[in-house]
C-alpha positions in Angstrom: 0.0 0.0 0.0 2.8 2.3 0.8 4.4 1.8 -2.5 1.1 2.3 -4.3 0.5 5.5 -2.4 4.0 6.7 -3.2 3.5 6.1 -6.9 0.2 7.9 -6.8 1.7 10.9 -5.0 4.5 11.0 -7.6 2.0 10.8 -10.5 0.0 13.6 -8.9 3.2 15.7 -8.5 4.2 15.1 -12.1 0.8 16.0 -13.3 0.8 19.3 -11.4 4.3 20.0 -12.7 3.2 19.4 -16.3 0.2 21.8 -15.9 2.5 24.4 -14.3 5.1 24.1 -17.1 2.3 24.3 -19.7 0.9 27.4 -18.2 4.3 28.9 -18.1 4.9 28.2 -21.7 1.5 29.7 -22.6 2.4 32.8 -20.4 5.7 33.2 -22.2 4.0 32.8 -25.6 1.3 35.3 -24.8 3.9 37.8 -23.6 5.9 37.3 -26.7 2.9 37.8 -28.9 1.8 41.0 -27.1 5.3 42.5 -27.4 5.5 41.5 -31.0 2.2 43.0 -31.9 3.0 46.3 -30.1 6.4 46.5 -31.8 4.7 46.0 -35.2 2.1 48.6 -34.4 4.7 51.3 -33.6 6.7 50.5 -36.7 3.6 50.7 -39.0 2.8 54.1 -37.6 6.4 55.3 -38.1 6.4 53.9 -41.7 3.2 55.7 -42.6 4.4 59.0 -41.1 7.6 58.8 -43.1 5.8 57.9 -46.3 3.4 60.9 -45.9 6.4 63.2 -45.5 8.2 62.3 -48.8 8.9 65.3 -51.1 11.8 64.2 -53.3 11.4 63.8 -57.1 9.7 60.5 -58.1 8.2 59.9 -54.7 4.6 60.0 -56.0 3.0 57.3 -58.2 1.6 58.7 -61.5 -0.2 55.5 -62.7 -3.3 53.6 -61.6 -2.2 51.0 -59.2 -5.3 48.9 -59.7 -6.4 48.6 -63.3 -10.2 49.0 -63.5 -10.5 48.1 -67.2 -7.7 46.1 -68.9 -6.5 47.7 -72.1 -7.1 46.1 -75.5 -4.0 44.0 -76.3 -1.8 45.8 -78.8 0.3 43.6 -81.1 2.8 46.3 -81.5 3.2 47.4 -77.9 6.7 47.0 -76.4 6.9 46.5 -72.6 9.9 46.2 -70.2 9.0 44.3 -67.1 10.9 45.0 -63.9 11.1 43.0 -60.7 11.4 45.1 -57.6 13.0 43.4 -54.6 16.7 42.7 -54.9 16.5 44.1 -58.4 15.7 47.9 -58.4 17.7 48.0 -55.2 20.7 46.0 -54.3 20.5 42.7 -52.5 23.4 43.9 -50.4 21.1 46.3 -48.7 20.1 43.2 -46.7 16.4 44.0 -47.0 15.9 40.4 -47.9 17.5 39.3 -44.6 15.3 41.8 -42.8 12.3 40.4 -44.5 13.2 36.9 -43.6 13.6 37.9 -39.9 10.2 39.6 -40.1 8.6 36.4 -41.6 10.4 34.3 -38.9 8.9 36.4 -36.1 5.5 36.1 -37.7 5.8 32.3 -37.9 6.8 32.2 -34.2 4.0 34.5 -33.1 1.1 33.2 -35.2 1.9 29.5 -35.3 3.3 29.4 -31.7 6.4 27.4 -32.8 10.0 27.6 -31.7 12.9 29.2 -33.7 14.0 25.9 -35.3 10.5 25.0 -36.6 9.8 28.6 -37.7 13.0 28.6 -39.7 12.4 25.2 -41.3 8.8 26.1 -42.3 9.8 29.5 -43.7 12.5 28.0 -45.9 10.4 25.1 -47.1 7.4 27.3 -48.1 9.7 29.8 -49.8 11.4 27.1 -51.9 8.3 25.1 -52.7 5.8 27.9 -53.4 7.8 31.0 -54.2 6.3 32.8 -51.2 6.2 31.9 -47.6 2.6 33.2 -47.4 1.4 30.6 -49.9 2.3 27.8 -47.5 0.8 29.7 -44.5 -2.5 30.1 -46.4 -2.5 26.5 -47.7 -1.7 24.7 -44.5 -2.4 27.0 -41.6 -5.4 29.1 -42.7 -3.5 32.4 -42.2 -5.1 35.7 -43.4 -2.8 36.8 -46.1 -3.7 40.5 -45.7 -2.9 40.4 -42.0 0.4 38.7 -42.9 1.2 41.5 -45.4 0.5 44.2 -42.7 2.5 42.4 -40.0 5.5 41.5 -42.3 6.0 43.5 -45.4 4.2 46.7 -44.4 6.1 46.7 -41.0 9.6 46.7 -42.6 11.5 49.9 -41.8 12.4 50.4 -45.5 13.0 54.1 -45.0 16.0 53.4 -42.9 17.6 51.7 -45.9 16.2 52.8 -49.2 17.0 56.4 -50.4 16.5 58.2 -53.7 18.7 56.4 -56.3 19.8 59.0 -58.8 21.7 56.5 -61.0 18.7 54.3 -61.2 16.4 57.2 -62.0 18.8 58.4 -64.8 19.0 55.0 -66.4 15.2 54.6 -66.4 14.7 58.1 -67.8 17.1 57.2 -70.6 15.1 54.1 -71.4 11.9 56.0 -71.5 13.3 58.8 -73.6 14.8 56.4 -76.2 11.3 55.6 -77.4 12.3 52.0 -78.0 9.8 50.7 -75.4 6.3 51.9 -74.9 5.9 51.0 -71.2 8.0 50.3 -68.1 6.0 47.9 -65.9 6.6 46.7 -62.4 6.2 43.0 -61.9 6.5 41.7 -58.3 5.5 38.8 -56.1 4.9 41.3 -53.2 1.6 42.9 -52.5 1.0 46.3 -53.9 1.8 48.2 -50.7 5.3 47.0 -50.5 6.1 47.4 -54.2 4.8 51.0 -54.3 6.6 51.9 -51.1 9.9 50.7 -52.6 9.7 52.7 -55.8 8.5 55.8 -53.9 11.4 55.6 -51.5 13.8 55.1 -54.4 12.4 58.1 -56.2 11.4 56.3 -59.4 7.6 55.9 -58.9 6.8 58.4 -61.6 8.8 56.5 -64.3 6.6 53.4 -64.5 3.3 52.9 -66.2 1.8 50.3 -64.0 2.3 47.3 -61.6 1.3 43.7 -61.6 1.5 42.3 -58.0 0.6 39.2 -56.1 -2.9 40.0 -54.8 -3.0 38.8 -51.2 -6.7 39.6 -50.9 -7.5 36.6 -53.2 -7.7 33.1 -52.0 -5.6 31.7 -54.9 -2.2 33.5 -54.6 -0.8 33.7 -58.1 2.9 34.7 -58.3 6.0 34.2 -60.4 7.1 31.7 -61.8 3.5 30.6 -62.3 2.7 31.2 -65.9 -0.6 32.7 -64.8 1.3 35.6 -63.2 3.0 36.3 -66.5 -0.4 36.2 -68.3 -1.8 38.6 -65.8 1.1 41.0 -66.4 0.6 40.7 -70.1 -3.1 41.4 -69.8 -2.8 44.4 -67.4 -0.1 46.1 -69.4 -1.9 45.7 -72.7 1.0 43.6 -74.2 -0.1 41.8 -77.3 2.8 39.3 -77.6 5.5 38.2 -75.2 7.9 38.5 -78.2 7.7 42.3 -77.7 8.7 42.2 -74.0 11.9 42.4 -71.9 12.2 41.2 -68.4 14.7 41.6 -65.5 14.5 39.6 -62.3 16.9 38.2 -59.6 15.2 34.8 -59.6 16.6 32.2 -62.0 13.3 30.4 -61.9 11.3 33.4 -62.9 13.8 34.2 -65.7 13.5 30.6 -66.9 9.7 30.9 -67.2 10.1 34.2 -69.1 12.3 32.4 -71.6 9.9 29.5 -71.9 7.0 31.7 -72.8 8.9 33.6 -75.4 9.9 36.9 -74.0 12.3 38.7 -76.3 15.2 39.1 -73.8 15.4 38.0 -70.1 18.0 39.5 -67.8 19.1 37.6 -64.7 20.4 40.0 -62.0 23.0 38.3 -59.9 24.7 40.7 -57.6 27.2 38.4 -56.1 26.3 34.7 -56.4 23.3 32.7 -57.5 20.7 32.0 -54.8 20.0 28.4 -55.5 16.7 28.6 -53.8 15.7 31.0 -56.5 17.2 28.9 -59.3 20.4 29.0 -61.3 20.9 31.2 -64.3 19.0 29.5 -67.2 20.5 29.1 -70.7 19.3 31.9 -73.0 19.4 34.7 -70.5 22.0 37.4 -70.0 23.5 38.3 -66.6 24.1 41.6 -64.9 25.2 42.4 -61.3 23.5 45.8 -61.0 20.3 47.2 -62.5 22.2 50.2 -64.0 24.1 47.7 -66.2 21.0 47.2 -68.4 22.3 49.6 -71.1 25.3 47.2 -71.6 23.2 44.1 -72.3 20.3 45.8 -74.2 22.1 48.7 -75.8 19.5 48.8 -78.7 16.9 50.0 -76.2 18.9 53.0 -75.0 19.9 54.5 -78.4 17.5 57.3 -79.3 15.4 56.9 -82.5 
């Protein structure tokens, strides 16, 4: 009886200990989530205040962000499609790393997982689906618009991105050459992030439109999905991919551009190929900085 009572007492003690540890884990988790949400709230406010204060040339968008009526496809229209992240600005700015940290924090907070699992899930979803958010929506029922607000919109981009005069001059030369009819932004980010980037860089007025991954839709369509390219074609009014040029830092996206028949695809590799994004495909040309475009497509920069 004594042994039986002792075992029962130990079992009761262990049970109470497990409850105590569980409550402690939940308390720590709740505290982390509260601190995380408050930090994001303050950053969002700071970001918006800075955006409202912009006065430099090219800080205002001059095109309709959301196309109400798609234009009639023009068989003669020539369009140059530009990726934004790690393309219009340098990868060495480390915004990509900052974004990965932000995604990591979101995984921890919303999925209540530890650092190791958050890192593993983030990398897996990014590699398999092109965007971490696609995996979150598919397998965890995450609200993509909330994710966008807590992750992309909360990045302190104004601390890193400044007006880029060399980029602006290059884009102006391309426009003034008359060799292409439209310069079009083509991003896997939601519109808020893409527009904020070009406004901070001082080139928002040099583009004619944007095709973005619409996080408000249930089916998130993004590069290299061919449907994303078809969407960009439709929204820009492009009649044929044969009259289009494309620059992107993702080898997988460039490969798709080549497959669908884009006239010339430029793979931007600043230092070394990111194998998660895919190696440089045959048939593409490589640059290490966006301002090198005149060197690989000189025919577009010579005036008529």
